[in-house]
N, C-alpha and C positions, 0 to 999 in steps of 0.2 A: 540416497536417492530423494529429492523432495517428492510430494506426493499431496493432493487435494480431494478429498471424498466428499461426495454430496448423497444424502438419504433421507430416511425417515426414523421417527421414534415412536413409541408405545402405537403401534399400530394405527399409523397414518395420522396420529393427532399432532405430531410435530416434525418439522424439519432443521437438518443440520446442514451447516456446511464448515469441513475442519480441514487443516492445512498443517502440515509438516515442511518448514521451509528454511532449514539451517543453511543450504546451500546459496539459496538466493539472498540471504539477508547478509551472509558471508562474502559474497561477491559485491554487493552493494557497499559494504564496509570497506572492500579493498579498493574498489572503484575511486570511492570519495574521500578516501583516509577519514573515516569517521572516527571520533571519540567514542567512548565506552558509552556514555548517555545518549549521544545522537545515533550510534547504533540501534540502540534500543527503541529510541522516538521514530527513526525513519524505519527500523525493521518492523515495527508493529503496524505503520501505517501501509507499508508494502504487502504485508500478509492479508489485511484485512480489502485492499484495492485488487489483490490476485482473487480473493474469494468473490469479491461482487463481480470481477470480471468473469469469472464461470459462470455467472446467473445470465450471462447476456445471450442473445439468442440467435445473431449472426455473426458470421466472422468478421464483417466490417465495422461492427459496432465496438465501441471504447468507452471506458468509464475512468474519469480523472477525479481526484481526490484534490482538494485545496486547503492547507490548513495555515490560517492565519492567527495564532493564539496569543501573539505579542510577546512571546517568551524569547529569552537569549539566543535561541538556536536559529531563528527566523522561520520564516516561511518554508513549509513541506510541500511538496508537488509529487503526485504519483498518479500514473496510469497503466490502464491493463486492458487486455482484449479478451475474446471469448476463449482463447486455449491457456487463460489465466499467465500468461506472459507478463510480466511487470516491470515497469522502469520507474525512477523518483528521484529526488535530490531534497537537499535540506540546504537551506541557505547560508548557515554558518557550521560547517561540517565539523571544525576542530574545538569546539566550545565544550568546556567539561566543567562539571558541577561536583561539591562535593556529596556523599553519600547521603541518604535520608538516615535518622536515628536509628530506624530498622534494619538499615545496611542495605537498602535497594537504590537502583539508580533513581535519579530525582528528575525522571522524564515530565513530570507537569510542569516544574519550574523552568525546564528548559524549553519546552513547547509553549508553555502559557495557556491563561484559560480566559483572556479579556475578549478575545476577538471572535472570529465565526470560522465554521467549517462549511465548505462548498463540495457538493458533488454533482458532477456534471456525468450524464448519461448521452452519450452521441450516438443516435440510432442511424447513422448515415442519412438517409434523403429524409428525414423528417427531423423538425426542429430539436435542438439537443433539451432535453429534460433537466432542469436546473434546480437542486434542492439545496436550501441552505438551514443552520441552525446556530445559537451561540454555542460556544466551547462551554463546557461544565467544569472541567478538572486539568486537562491538557495530557490526561494518561493514554490517551487514543481510544481504548476501549470502552470508558465510559461515556465518552464523547460520541461514539458511534452508535452506542445503545440508546443514548438520547436523541439522535439524529434520527434513526429509524423510527422511534416512537413518535417524534415531532412532524417529521418532514415528509415520512412514509406510510405513518399510522400504522405501523407494525412493531409491536412490544417485542424486545428482542433481549436475549442473554446473549453479551460479548463477551469473550476472554482472548487476550492477546499478550503472549509472552515471549520474549527473548532474553537468555542467558548468556553472559559475556564472561570468558576469562578475565579474572582481576588484575592479571599482569600485562598479558599481551593484547586483550580486547577482541581475540578473536570470538566468533560466535561458536557458543558448545551447543546451542540447542534453538529452537526456534518454532513456536507452534500457536495455532489460534484456533477458536471455535465460534460459530454463529449459531445460535437456536430460535427458532421460530415458531408461534404456534400454527397451526393450518386451520381453516373455519371448520368449526363444530368442536373444536378441543374442549374439554373440561377442564374447569379452574383447579381441580385436584392433580391435574397431571402438570400444571404451572407450577403450582404450589410445589410437588415433589422434585421439579428440576429446581427451583429456587432452593429448595433445601439441600442441595449437594453443590452447590457454588465453589466450595471450598476444594470439593473433590476434583471439579473442573479445572480451578486454577492450579491442579498440580501436573497439568498437562507437559508443560515445556520441561518442568524437572523428569517427567516421566521418560519424554523423548531423549533427553540428555542422559539418562540411566540406560539406555539402549531399546526401549520398547519400540516396536513400530507405530504407525498412528492408528492403524486399526487394532491392534491389542491394546492401547491405551482406551480408545473409544469403547471398546467392548467391554474393560473393566469398570471405567468411571459412569458408564451410561448403561450397564448390564441389566438392571430393572427396568429400562426404557427400551430393551430389545432392537439395537440399532441394525437397520437395513441400509446397506450401501447399494446407491442406483447408479452412481456414475463415478470415474475415476480421470483426473487431469493430473499432468505434470507440469507444476508451476517452475518458472525459473527467471531470473533476472536479466533481461536481454533488451539493449537499445534498437531501434529500428531506423536511428538515423542515417543519412547516406548524402553523398554529395551532391546529387540530384534534387533532395529535398531542401538541402540549403541552397541551391541555385534558384529555388522556386522563392525562397524566403528573400534573397536578395533582390531578385525582380519585384518582388512585392513591395519595397523600399520606395519604389520610384525612380523615375530617370533621373531627376537633379541628385539624389542621394547617391545614385551609383556614380554618375559623372565625378561628384566631389571625390567619391572615393580614388577614382582613376588620377585626377589631378594634383590632389593632394597626398594621398598616402601611397599612389603606385600600386595599391593592392588592397586586399581585406583578409582577416584572418577571424574565423567563427569558430567558437567553442560549444559543442554540443553540453548543455547542462545536465542532461542525463547520465551520459557517459564519459563525459571531460574529452571526447575526441574532437581533435583541432584540424579543421579545413582551412586551406591557403588559397585564396584567388589571386593570381597574379593580375597585373594590367591588361594584359591580351585578353584573360579570361573573362575579367570584367567587361571589357569593351565588346566581346562577343557575346556577352547578355546584355548589353545596350542594346546592340543591332537586333538581339531576339523581340526587345519589346518594341 
């Protein structure tokens, strides 16, 4: 079962957000028919978006991540809410690339690093906060570490890992962690965290080997005495509905709806996040026109 933990380290000197998300990444893979490299790329982005969603203050708040790295896989879009429920898609889900010389999936080339990453935090009644930064590697974790430092002035250690079966492409494990200093954190503590980055990067493998997220964290971060403060249950789930897409059709305007009725006799709309298709016949479009 997927789980997201939030807590503190080193006697409240650092905070951490960690996730084990094999099931949610596997559901995304099945939903979109993802290649291996796209499973890793979208999976990593879903994990970090879910983590950021769990940081929101209200049930109505949302965070959206848009990555335009100019790579072969195209744009990535993910969104999450306070409950860490996340959805997302990648523009070219079937693109596949040769493995890198070290045997790892070439996520950087698939995503690209020539464009920008944008994070939109929608706090319902207020104007949304929009932050952006240039991509640095396309590997997602490095790009988010850069984003937190540049756009939110919060130096962060970010690890995101998705392991897939070489033959079937199914997700073996998926995990991520974000560690950030709290006010008053001493430099030697930050240096200590940086010294164990190799251990932190073993998180996805440990999860794949059968360790729970809490077991893995307690071992990797044992010298920093992790304290878990809250737990969430992240999942990949789309909140699209026929009613929501009716509002989308209405927003197109009277002229566009009339055109659909006269020329096409109906309309079919597919949700990009879950591939669910909704069909509106001539009578239904006419009723929407009357509502306007």
